[in-house]
C-alpha positions in Angstrom: 140.9 101.3 119.2 141.5 99.7 116.2 141.7 96.3 117.6 138.2 96.0 118.2 137.0 97.8 115.3 136.4 94.3 112.5 134.3 92.6 115.1 132.1 96.4 115.4 131.7 96.7 111.4 132.4 93.5 109.8 131.0 89.7 109.5 132.8 86.9 109.5 132.5 85.6 106.2 135.4 84.2 104.0 135.2 83.2 100.3 132.3 83.2 99.3 132.9 84.9 95.8 133.9 81.7 94.6 137.4 83.9 94.0 135.3 85.4 90.9 135.1 89.3 91.6 132.2 91.0 90.6 132.0 91.3 86.7 130.1 93.9 84.7 126.7 93.7 84.6 126.4 91.0 87.5 124.1 93.2 90.0 121.7 94.5 87.3 121.0 90.9 86.2 120.2 89.9 89.9 118.1 92.8 90.5 116.1 92.4 87.3 115.4 88.6 87.9 114.4 89.6 91.8 112.2 92.1 90.5 110.7 90.2 87.3 107.4 88.4 88.9 108.0 85.6 86.6 111.0 84.9 88.1 111.6 86.6 92.5 113.2 86.2 95.4 114.4 82.4 95.3 116.3 82.4 91.3 119.3 81.4 93.5 117.5 78.6 94.4 116.2 77.7 91.2 117.7 74.6 89.2 117.6 76.7 85.8 119.1 80.1 87.5 122.4 79.2 85.6 119.9 79.7 82.3 118.1 83.0 83.7 121.4 84.9 84.6 122.9 83.7 81.7 126.0 82.3 83.9 128.0 78.8 85.1 127.0 77.3 88.3 129.7 78.7 90.3 129.0 82.3 88.9 125.4 82.4 90.1 126.8 81.9 93.8 129.1 84.8 93.1 126.8 86.6 91.7 124.5 86.1 94.9 127.2 87.3 97.2 128.2 90.5 95.7 124.9 91.8 95.5 124.2 90.6 99.6 127.9 92.3 99.7 127.0 95.6 98.2 123.6 95.6 100.5 122.2 95.1 97.1 120.1 92.4 99.0 118.6 90.7 102.0 119.0 87.2 102.0 115.7 85.5 104.8 114.8 82.4 105.2 112.2 80.9 102.4 110.0 80.0 104.9 109.7 79.6 109.2 111.0 76.2 108.8 113.5 76.1 106.0 117.1 76.2 106.1 117.3 77.6 102.9 117.6 81.6 102.0 116.4 83.2 99.3 117.0 87.4 98.3 115.1 90.6 97.7 116.7 93.9 96.3 117.1 96.7 98.6 115.8 100.7 98.9 119.3 101.4 97.5 119.0 98.5 95.0 115.7 100.0 93.5 117.5 103.7 93.8 120.7 102.9 91.8 119.6 99.8 89.1 116.1 100.3 88.6 115.7 101.0 84.5 114.4 104.6 85.5 117.3 104.6 88.7 120.3 106.4 88.8 122.4 104.5 87.2 121.6 100.8 86.4 123.8 100.1 84.5 126.5 101.8 86.0 128.1 104.4 83.1 128.6 106.6 85.7 132.5 105.9 87.5 130.6 107.8 90.7 128.6 104.4 90.7 131.6 102.0 91.2 132.7 104.8 94.1 129.5 104.2 95.9 129.1 100.7 95.3 132.8 100.7 96.9 132.0 102.6 100.0 128.6 100.5 100.6 131.0 97.2 100.3 133.3 98.7 103.3 130.2 100.1 105.4 128.7 98.5 108.0 128.1 95.5 108.0 130.8 94.4 105.6 130.0 91.0 104.9 133.9 90.9 103.5 135.8 91.4 105.9 139.3 90.9 104.0 138.5 93.9 102.1 137.8 96.0 105.2 141.1 95.5 107.3 142.7 95.8 103.6 141.4 99.5 103.3 141.4 100.2 107.1 143.4 98.3 109.2 146.7 97.5 107.4 150.0 99.8 108.6 151.3 100.8 105.5 149.7 101.2 102.4 152.4 98.4 100.1 151.6 94.9 100.5 151.8 91.2 99.3 148.5 88.8 99.9 150.4 86.6 101.7 150.8 90.1 103.8 147.1 90.5 103.8 146.0 87.2 104.5 148.3 87.1 107.7 146.8 90.6 108.8 143.5 89.8 108.8 143.8 86.7 110.7 145.1 89.1 113.2 142.5 90.9 113.5 139.9 87.8 112.8 142.2 86.6 116.6 141.3 89.9 117.8 137.8 90.5 117.3 137.3 86.6 119.4 135.8 85.2 115.6 136.1 81.1 115.1 139.1 81.2 113.2 138.6 81.0 109.3 140.4 78.3 107.3 143.8 80.1 106.3 143.3 79.2 102.4 140.0 80.9 102.7 141.6 84.3 103.8 144.2 83.5 100.6 141.5 83.3 98.4 139.7 86.9 99.3 143.2 88.8 99.5 143.8 87.2 95.9 140.5 87.8 94.5 141.0 92.4 95.9 143.8 92.3 93.8 142.1 91.2 90.6 139.2 93.2 91.5 140.7 96.5 91.8 143.8 95.7 90.2 145.2 95.1 86.8 145.8 91.8 85.3 148.9 89.8 86.4 150.5 90.1 83.1 152.7 92.8 82.7 151.7 95.2 80.3 153.9 95.9 77.3 156.2 99.1 78.1 153.9 102.3 77.2 150.4 100.6 76.5 147.3 100.8 78.8 144.6 99.4 80.0 142.3 98.0 77.6 138.7 97.3 77.4 138.7 93.6 78.1 140.8 93.9 81.4 137.9 96.6 82.7 135.5 95.2 81.6 136.5 92.0 83.8 136.3 94.1 86.7 135.3 97.7 86.3 136.4 97.9 89.6 139.9 98.8 88.1 138.8 101.8 86.9 138.9 103.3 89.9 142.9 103.2 90.0 142.9 102.4 93.6 145.4 99.8 93.5 148.5 99.1 91.6 151.0 96.4 90.9 154.7 97.4 92.3 156.9 94.3 91.7 156.1 91.0 89.2 157.5 87.9 90.2 157.4 84.4 88.0 155.9 83.9 85.2 155.5 88.1 85.0 153.2 87.5 87.8 152.4 90.7 90.5 154.4 90.0 93.6 153.2 93.2 95.2 151.1 96.3 95.2 150.2 99.5 96.4 147.3 101.5 97.5 147.5 104.7 95.0 147.3 108.3 96.4 146.7 110.1 93.1 144.3 112.4 92.5 140.4 110.9 92.2 140.0 112.9 89.5 136.7 110.2 88.8 135.4 110.8 92.3 133.1 113.8 92.4 133.0 115.9 95.3 129.3 114.9 95.7 130.6 111.9 96.5 133.1 112.5 98.9 130.5 114.5 100.6 127.6 111.9 100.7 130.6 109.6 102.6 131.4 111.8 104.9 127.8 112.6 106.2 127.1 109.0 105.6 130.1 108.0 108.1 128.8 110.5 110.4 125.1 109.4 111.0 126.8 106.0 111.5 128.9 107.4 114.1 125.5 108.6 115.6 125.5 112.0 114.6 123.0 113.5 115.2 120.7 116.5 113.7 123.0 120.0 114.2 125.5 118.2 114.3 129.7 118.3 113.4 132.7 115.7 112.7 136.2 116.9 112.5 137.5 116.2 108.9 140.8 114.6 110.5 138.6 111.9 111.6 136.9 111.3 107.9 140.6 111.5 107.0 142.3 109.4 109.3 139.3 107.1 111.2 139.6 103.5 110.3 136.2 102.7 108.1 136.0 106.4 107.2 136.2 107.7 103.8 139.7 109.4 103.3 141.0 105.7 104.1 138.4 104.3 101.8 138.9 106.4 98.8 142.7 106.9 99.8 141.8 111.0 100.4 144.1 113.3 102.4 142.1 115.8 104.6 143.0 118.6 102.2 141.5 117.3 99.4 137.9 116.3 101.6 138.0 120.0 102.8 138.2 120.8 98.7 135.4 118.3 98.0 133.2 119.6 101.3 134.0 123.7 100.6 132.4 122.6 96.6 129.2 120.8 98.3 128.9 123.2 101.0 128.4 126.0 98.3 125.3 124.8 97.0 124.0 123.3 99.8 122.7 126.0 102.5 122.5 122.7 105.4 126.5 121.9 105.4 129.3 124.3 106.2 133.0 123.8 106.8 133.9 125.1 110.2 137.1 126.5 111.4 138.3 125.6 114.2 141.4 126.3 117.1 143.4 123.8 114.7 141.0 121.7 112.9 138.2 121.7 110.4 134.8 120.6 110.6 132.0 119.4 108.5 128.8 120.8 110.1 125.0 120.1 109.5 122.0 121.6 110.6 120.1 118.2 110.0 120.3 114.3 110.5 123.4 113.5 108.7 121.6 110.6 106.5 119.3 112.6 105.4 121.4 114.9 104.2 124.0 112.4 102.3 121.0 110.8 100.4 120.2 115.2 99.6 123.5 115.2 98.0 124.0 112.0 96.5 120.3 111.9 95.1 120.8 115.5 93.8 123.6 114.7 92.0 122.1 112.0 90.1 119.1 114.3 88.9 116.6 113.7 91.6 116.2 109.9 91.4 113.9 110.5 94.2 110.9 112.7 93.0 111.2 110.2 89.1 107.0 108.6 89.2 106.4 106.0 90.9 109.6 105.9 93.3 108.8 104.8 95.8 110.0 106.4 99.7 112.1 103.8 101.8 108.7 102.6 104.0 106.7 102.1 100.5 109.2 99.9 99.0 109.6 97.7 102.1 106.1 97.5 103.3 105.6 95.9 99.7 108.3 92.7 100.3 107.9 89.8 101.6 107.2 89.8 105.2 110.3 87.3 106.5 112.5 90.1 104.8 111.6 92.9 107.0 111.4 90.0 110.0 115.1 89.5 109.0 115.9 93.2 108.9 115.0 93.4 112.4 116.9 90.7 113.4 119.8 91.4 111.9 119.2 95.3 113.3 120.0 96.7 109.5 119.4 100.2 111.0 121.1 101.6 108.2 118.4 100.6 105.3 115.3 101.5 107.3 115.7 103.6 111.0 114.5 101.2 113.5 111.2 103.1 114.6 109.9 102.3 111.2 111.5 99.1 111.1 110.1 98.1 114.4 106.4 99.8 113.6 106.0 97.9 110.2 108.6 94.1 111.1 105.8 94.7 114.9 102.6 94.4 112.3 104.1 90.9 111.3 103.5 89.2 114.2 
């Protein structure tokens, strides 16, 4: 049931962004520093982190958080007796942000859709974001409404209640991330480059202001339902297959399109897509991938697949970006994690991060460290 969903998909984490939404270039800054042998996994702990990353102290913490929230890093103890955590990049970060990766400068809007999907996917470290997209009863809301709804779902999850102000900061940060600036633009004007540079996720067009209050600030918001012209069918298919895998589907299975469109946590709610739009995207992708098909049943359509949906999801995604995994020197998942510090694997195993590495491989690699 919806009331139990939050504790099943998210972790209690609030206002760790220091009120900063993700800015252009931040994720690449983090990946570049973490993979630089002269800097490394303790970059966020260093006294000179502000110089290394070229931002203020609070922004260092924000970059650290957003890298983690987008599933681009794993944090783990610096040493077995330390309470300080260092960070290492995930295979997904290597795939996307490396100089020889899919899109290190996030020039393709598809990459922003992908990061948006990863942000909301289990395990979600931004529960207020998950509630906003998946658990609100209406597409229109005020930040106070989102704060109240999130607190209600926190209580239903059985978590220790956070300070209300922390959830309110989350709600405000979310609107700044996806919606345009508070100031009401002049009639006929368009959102400028500076606004997009402040938060590239506004380019997705998911959120728009609907009323303005005092001092021309936005009073209420609405998730849009316009055509997602910047969302490629391949990204829709990836998210559908990834969701099927996270829902427990195995090789030779299927999932109803109605579930993909309407279930909390699914791509329909995350991308604000209707069932016909999902069907159109899947039909286009299935035409080029014989392992996928749209199955017409009595009263419903389903997405069928004859291999593990997670593997197919990555085949579709990687193909869209020109075959990143086939490039010279690109490591597969097992090789990548075997090269990382032992503490990272131990933490992945402790937290059950099967979204990053399948359980048998995780057990084998982490077990070899004991």
